[in-house]
N, C-alpha and C positions, 0 to 999 in steps of 0.2 A: 491577920494574914493579908499579905500583899498579892494582888491579882494584876495580871497584865492584859491588855486588849489586843496584843499582837496576835496575829493570826497565823496560819500554817495551812491553810487549806482552801482557798477560793472555790474549791470544786467539790462540793460535799465535803469538802476540803480535807482532805487528808489532814485531819486536825494536827497533823504533823507536818504539815507541808510548809509551815514557816513562812508563808507568804503574806501579806498584809491585809487579808480580809478582815473586816471587823469581827471580832469574836462571837458577837450575838447572832452573826448570820449562819453560824455552824450548827447544824442539829440533824438528828435523824430524820430521814424523809418518810419513814412510817412510825406509826405510834407504837412505843414499846409496851411490852406486856407488864402490867402493874406499874408500880412505883419505880421510875428509872434511877431515882437517887438511892434505892435501898441498899446497894452494895458499894455505893462510893464511899471513899475515905471521907470522913467529917471535913478535914481540912480542904478537900478538893471539891465540895458541894457547891460552894458559891459559884466557882467557874463553871461547874457542870449546869447550873440553873442559867447562866448566861448563854451557854452554848444552845440549851433546849429553848431559849426565848423565842426563836423564830425557825420555821422550817426551811429546808433547802429548796431551790427550784425544782419544780416537778412539771415536766420531765427535765432531767439534766442533760439537755441535747447541746449540740455545737453552738447554738444561738445563745442559750443561757451561760455556756462556758465563756464565750466571747464577751458577754455582758459583765460576767463577774471579774474578768480580767479589766475591763474598763473602768470598773467602780473601784478597784483596788486603790487604797490610799497609798501616798507615796512611801518609799521604804524609809525605815528609821535612819537618822543622820548617823554616819560612820563616826567612830571614835577619832581623836585627834591622832593617835598612834596606835599600833605601828602603821606605816604608810601603805596605800592600797595602790597597785601598779595595774591598770587596765591594759590589756593586750588583746590582739586577735592572732590566733595562731592557725596553722594548716590543719584542715580536718583530715578524715580518712579519706582514702582514694575515692572520688567520685562524691564526696560530701563538701559542703561549703566551709568556710573558715569558722572557728569557734571562737566566741568571746569568752575570756577568762579574766580572772582577777588573782594577782600574785600579793600575798600579805606576809610581811615580816621577813622579806628576803634580806640577808646580810652577806653579800658575796664579799670574799676576801677574808672572812673570819673562819674559825674552826666549822666545819661542815655540821649542819643542824638536820634534824628529823624534818620530815614533811607530810603533811596530809592532803589528799585530794578529797575536797568536801563537795557533796552533791545535795543539793536543796530538795525539799519535798514538794508535793502539790498533787499528789494523785496521777502523775504523769501528764495533767492537762493545765495546771496553773503553777505559779511560783516564778521567782525571779532571784538570780544569786545576790543582788544588791539587799534583798531583805535579810540575808543572813550575815552581812558584813560585820556589825558590832560583835556578834557572838564568836565570829570567826578571827577577828582581831583579839578578843580576850583569850582565845585558844592559843593563838600564836604567842601571846605574852606568856601565858601560864605555863605553856608547854616548852618554851624556847624553841619553836618549831617555824616552819614555813608552811602556810595555807594557801593552797590554790582552790579557787572557786571556779565552777565551770557553769556557764548559762546555756545549757543544753536545749535544744529544739523540744517543743512540746506537742503532744497529740492533742486533737486528731490531725492538725495540720501535717504532722511528722509522725508517722507510725515507726514500729520496730523495723529495722535496726537503728533508725536515725538518732534517737536519743542515747543509745548505748555507743554508737559510734563516736558522737561527740565527747561523751566521758572518757572512752577510752583513749581518744586522741589526745586529751589534756593529760591523762596519766603518762602516755608514751612521751609527750613533749616535757613534762616535768621530769622524768628519768633522764631523757637525752640532754637536758639543760642543767642538770644537777650541779655541775661545777660552777656554772655561771651564776647560779642562784644561791651558792653556798649551802647545798643540800648533801646529805650522805645518801647515795643512791641505795644503800642497803637498809635504809630506815623510811621507807616510804610507805604509808598506810592509806586506805581509803575509808571514807566515812560519809554516811547519809541518813536521814530521818525519813520515815515513812515511804513514800514513792523513791526518795532520794536514798534510803537504805536498800530498797529493792534494786536500784541502778547500781549502788555500791557492790551489792552481791553479784550482780551481772558483770561488773567490771573485774571482780576478782576472778570469776569463772573465765572470761575472755582472756585476762592476763595469764592464767594457767594454760588454757587451751591453745593460745597463740604463742606461748613462751615469750611474751614480750616485756613484762616488768616484774621483778621478784618482789611481790608485796611482803612486807613484815607483820601486817595486822589489817583487820577489817572490823570496823565499828558500826554496828547495824542497829539502829535505834529505832525501835518498834517498826521493823522494816516490812514492807509490801512485797511478799514473796511467792504468793500462790494465786493464780487466776481462779481457782476453783472454789475459793472462799466465798460464800454467798451466792454461788451459781449451782455448781453440782454438790457443794458441800455446805450445808447449812450451819449456823452457829446456834449455841443455845440462846433463848430469847433475852438473857440478861447481859449478854456480850455485844458489844457494838452498838449500843443504842445512844451513846453520847458520842459526837464527833463523826468520823468516817464510819459508814454503815454498810451493809450488804448492797443496796441499791447503788451506792456511790462506787464501791468496788467493782461491780459488774461494768458500769460505765468506763472507769479508769482503765481497767484491763482491756475492754473491748476497742477503746479508742487507740490504745497502744498497739494490740495485736492485729487490729483490722479484721477481727472476727469475734464472734460471741466468747464471752468469758466461760472457761470451762469446756472448750471443744475438746474433742477426742485427741487432737494433736496440735501442738504450738510450734513456732519457729524455733529451731534449736538456739539455745542460749537465751530465750527470752523470758522463761519463767524459771527463777532459781530452784524452786521446789521440785521442778519436773525435770531435772537434769539426770543423766545417767550414773554418773559417779561424783562423788564428793571428795574423794582422795586427793590429797596434793593441794587443796586449797589452804589460804593463809589462815593463821590462828585468829579466832573471832571473839568479840563480845556481842551478845545479843541481849537487848533489854526492851522490855514490854510491860504494859499494865495488864492485870488479870482480867479486866472487863473491856480490854481493847479489842477491836474486831480482829486484830492479827495475833492475838494470845496463842491460839492453838497453832497456827501455821509457823510461827516463831518458835514455839517449843519443838515442834516436829522438825523444823530445819535444824535446831541446835542438836537434837538427837542424832540426826542424820550425819551432821558433822562429827560428832563423837564417835559414832559407829564407823566412820572412815579413818579414825585416828587423828583427827584435826584437833588441836587443843582449843576448847571452846568454853567460854565462861557465859552462863546464861543467868539472867536476872528478872525475876517476875515480881512486879509490885502490887500487892493486894489493893483493890478498892481504886486502881488508877485507871483511867480512860485514855483515849488517844490524844497525845499532845499535851498530857497533865503538866509536864515539867515546864512547858512554855506558858501555860495558863496560870499556874501557881508555883513560880520558882522558888519562892520562900517557904514552901511547905515541907513538913519533914520528908515525905514520900520523894518529892523532887530533888531534895538536898541529898537524900541517900542514893538515888538513881543517878544524878550527875557526878557525884563522888566517885561512884563505883565505876563507871566507863571511863572516867579521867584517869583513875588509879590503873586501869587495865591498859590504856593506852600509853601512860608514862612507863609502865613496865616494858612494854612491847619496844619502847624507843630507847630503852638501855642499850648501850653498845654491846655487842656479842660477847665481848672480854668480860663485861660485868655479869651479863646473864648467864654465863657459864662457870 
């Protein structure tokens, strides 16, 4: 079995944050009940032991967050191709410019589909450069353009700043589709963990603002509900490996500028708490069964289905947060990755083929 030390969570780290914190630094901040490995898929246990080797900073406060950012190792080197074009684009009105990366653009050729990819990191850590190799592979495999967005992080920038950065990138991608060789009718949004939460927020904002007609949303163990771990507790065997209840409270509180699970939240800030799910783009939602987000992700899928949104839900037994990056060669990770890629490929089929 091959394991990777790539991280994804510097901040208690949304072990799906895909950021470059050493894997061994990710762990639950409180001791789990019983053996934390007892429900883990055997192929994923070595990675789980590495995650549990050291506890997270306690408290996980702004000083600890800054320290984790400073200790982050350099991002992985990008692949030789496709090319990465770094740009700065206009932000939303009243907001600064947004750094983005355009990967796989082929202007002058037949229009290709595109993905706006949003990195994870609990809303408090992470860099778009950490996911360049994965996005380059995605661009090659799918024959698409990938736009990465380096959104501002909390606590320095609270909601709506991070959402506005991501939405500005989506609007720019759609407005410049012809120049990038992109089919404006085949644009999807994707993210992992907090990036998945922001991807869901972007899909909601695009619907509500009537800005960009998204064809799909790929939400990988998305961070969707500030009530998880605050006003809604999870069973003791869930969320003990990787991102946990304590980290979730910090991540949401820093983004919202108020305690997680408060009676009310800013409109559009918490996907699970929106008033209507109707009219959102079709979705793939994938999560591990012992991931902290398992229950909220299943509930979100149910809400989409009830609203008539075509939705594919995949729950992987014995899988914890970020397992596919920890053990990419495991059977669980291969099944998971193949599933969301197949769903995205189907969504990228031209309308004439889909019908």
